[in-house]
N, C-alpha and C positions, 0 to 999 in steps of 0.2 A: 572461472567463472563466466557465459556466460550471456545475456543480457538483453528477451529482445522484448524489442517499442516497435511501432507502427514508420512504416513507410512514411518520410520526412520528420518524425522527433523520433533521434536516433542520439540524443546527445545525456547526458546523464538526472537524472534527477535527485533530488532530498535526500531521499530517500538509503537509494546503492552510496548514493559522496559518502553520508554517514557511516558504513556501515562496511564502505573500503579503509575509512581510517578509522576505526574500529579492531578491523581485523590485523593493515599492517601491522603495529608490534610483536603483537601475540607472533603473526609467521617471521617477521622479521628476526628477533628473540633467537627462532629456533631454526635460521636458518635458508627460509623461507621466503616467494616472493604471491602477491596475486598478479593472474594476466587476466585481466578481463574484457570482454569480443560487446558490442554492439552490434545483437545479427534484428537479422529482417526479417524472417518467418521461421517457424519454427524447423521448416525443412531446411533448411541454414544453420541452424544451430546441433542440429543433428550429423548432416557433415561435418562441423567443429568437432564433436564431440571424437569424432569416425576416427578424426584425421591425429587429436590430442593422442588421444589412444594410440592406432597403429603406429607414427612415431615416437613413440614416448618419449612426451612433449612436458607431461604433466604429471603429478603424483596423484593427484585426484581433480576431484572438482566437483564448486558447489552450487547445485539443481537449483531454479527459484523461481516464483511463479509459476509453480502446478498444479496442474488440474484436475477435472478427476480421470481413474483412473489415465494418469498419463505414462510416456509410456517412455519417458527418462529416464528412471529407476533403473528397468528393466534393459535396456541399452545397453547401462554403463555398471555394469554384470555384466551381459554378454561378452562387451569389452574387457572384462577384464581389470572394469579402470574407477576406484574407489571413488564412493557421488556419496554427500552429505546432502539432503533434501529442506531447504530452509521453508519452518513456518510448515511443514511435515509432509510423510507418504499415505499411503492404504497400503503400499511397501514395505514391511515389516522387515525385512532383510538387507532394508536400506539404513541407515544412518538417518540419524535429523535434530533437526532445531523449532523447536516447539513452539509456537507463539501464540496471547491470547489474546486476538485480536477482536473475538463478541465482549470481551471487559470494556477495551477499551470504547468499541463501540458504546452500550448500554453505559459508559461517561458523558461522553457528549449528549449524548437522550439525555442526559440526568442534566448536564450545562442548560439545558435550552429546552428542554420544558418547566426545569428551575427558573424558569426567567417567565418565563406564563406560558411557550409557544404551545398550543392545543392541533396547530394542523403544519407538518416538517411535509418535507425534500428532503430527498439521496440522488446525486447522482454519483455515483460509483463507477468502479472498474469492472474492466470486462467479468461478464457474467461467467465465463470459462475457468477459472484462476479459483481457486481450492480460502482461500483471502477472502476474498469476494464472497463465498456464499457464506461465510464464517457472517460479515460483514453481515449482508443481509437479512438474516435472518437475525441475527440482536435484533437493529437496526427492526426491525415487524416489529417483532415481539416484546418487546422491551414496551416500544411505542401502543402498540394492545393492553399492555399491560396499566398503565399512566391511562385506558383511553383519551386518547388521543390516533389524532390519521395521519396513514403514513402514505407516500407512493416512494417509488425507485427508477427513474433510469438508468439505463446501461449504460456508460460515459467508454475512454477509452486514455483516460488519462490526460488526454490534447489539449487547448484555452478553445480550439474554436467548440468543442462535442460540448465541453465545458458553457456556453454561451446559447449554444443554442439548444441543448435538454432544460438552462435556466430554462428561455425567452418556452419551451413547446409546453412549461407549469408554469410560470407567470400570466399567460394567456388562456387559460382556465378564471372559469368565476370564480371558482373554489381552493382559491391559488394560496400558498403557502406560505406560513406568516416566520418561517423557518426554513434554510437546504444545506444541510449535511452532504462534502463532496471532498473526493476518495485523494482527489491532490491537491497542490496548488493552481494548480496551474488549471485547470477546472476551475477550479472558485478562480481566479481571475477572469477567465471566459462569464460568471457570472453573476460580478460585479459589470461587468458591460452589458449584463443581458440588462440589469437592476435599471440601470441608469437609464438607457435606452426607453425603456419602456414608465420613464420617470416614477418614480421610486427610490426614497432614499436609505442610504441602509448605514445606522442597524435600523431606524424608525419603520421604516414601509414593511425591511426582509432583513431576517440576519442573515450574515455568514457563516458558515465552520470549518473550517480547511484539516485535513491531514494530514499532519509532519511538519511543524513548525522549517521554516527558510530562510532568506533574506530575499526571497521574490513577498514572504507573508509577513512578514516587518515593512518592506519597505512598497506594498500594497496604497492605496487610499478609497475608502482605509483601512490602517495594516487590521489585516484579519486576525480571529482570535480561530485556535489549535489547540487539535487533540496531536498532543508532542509525548514520545517514544523518547528509552534513551536506545538510543537506535546505536549508538558507539558503542555501548556494551554487548547487545545483542553484534558488533559484529566481532570482539572477539569472544564470545563464546561458540561462532560459528568460525572462527580459525580454530576453539581447541580440538569441537570435533573433526573438522576438514583433519589437522593433524591423526588423530583419535584413531581413524578411518585409512592414511595413511600407512600406521603404523598396525591394520591387521584388525582393528578394533570396530567394535558396531557397537554406535553412539543414540543414547533417545535425550539430549540436554532437553530444559526446560526456560525458557528466557520470563521471567517471573511477571504477573502484571504491574506494571512500574510506571503509564499511561496518568495522563497529568491535562486538565483545559487550562490555553495560557488563555487570558480574558485578555480583549485587543481594543476595539474600538467596531468590532462588526457584526458581536451581536447583543441585542439589551433589549428591554423588553417588550411584546408587539404594543401600538399602537390601538390606543383606545376609541 
C-alpha cells in the first residue's frame, strides 16, 4: 500500500496506523505481510505500482484515498496486479471495501446541533478525495435539514492548514460556534487559532475531530471525536486483499459503526 502525504508531512496518521494494526493478524494468518510506502506525489505512487508489478514484489495492493476518475484501478488492471479500492471506486471491475462516511458525518452533526449549535464550520480533507466529497455532502445536507448554517474550507490534514482555516472562519462577524475537523492534526491547529483569537474552547467554540488518537486525548482541552472501528476495517480490507490476490472480485461493506466520544472540547454555545 502506498499512502500519499504532502511534502514535509510524510509520517503515519492514526487512521492508517489503526488500519495496518487490523490488517496484520489476518495477513499473518495467511502467511502474508503488508508493505507500506509513504509517497509525496501521485506520480511517485504510479512509479511504485509499476515497479511492484514489473518486479513481482507483491501479490496485490490496497489503493487508498481515491479521487474522482482515479486512474489507479485501471493502471493496476493494466499491470495485471490485483487491487482493492479502500472506500470504493467507480471501476466496477476492481474489488472494494465500502465505508459509510456520510453516516459518520451525520452523527457528528447531530452531536453538535443537539448541544444547540446552529452555525457550524468544517475544515475538510482535500476535495479531490472521494471520502471528502461524501462528508462534504452529508455535512451540508444534514445542517440544511436541521435549519442550521454551514461553511466548509478545504484542508490538507496538516496542523498549519487547520490553524489558517480556523483563523479565517473565526474572523467573520457570523463566526461558527462549532467546527468539525477531518483529522486530529487540523483540530490541534484549530485550538491554537481559537486561543490566539481570545476564545475559550468549548465555551466560545466547540471543536470536534475525526478519528480517536493519543493526540486527541492529550490535547488541551481533550478533543471530542467521531470514532470508528478502524481496526475492524483493517481486517476487512485484508480479507478483501487476500481474495483479490486469489483471483476473486469482492465488494465488502464496512457497516456503520461510528460513535461520538465526548470529551471537554464540545459543549452548548455560550448564551
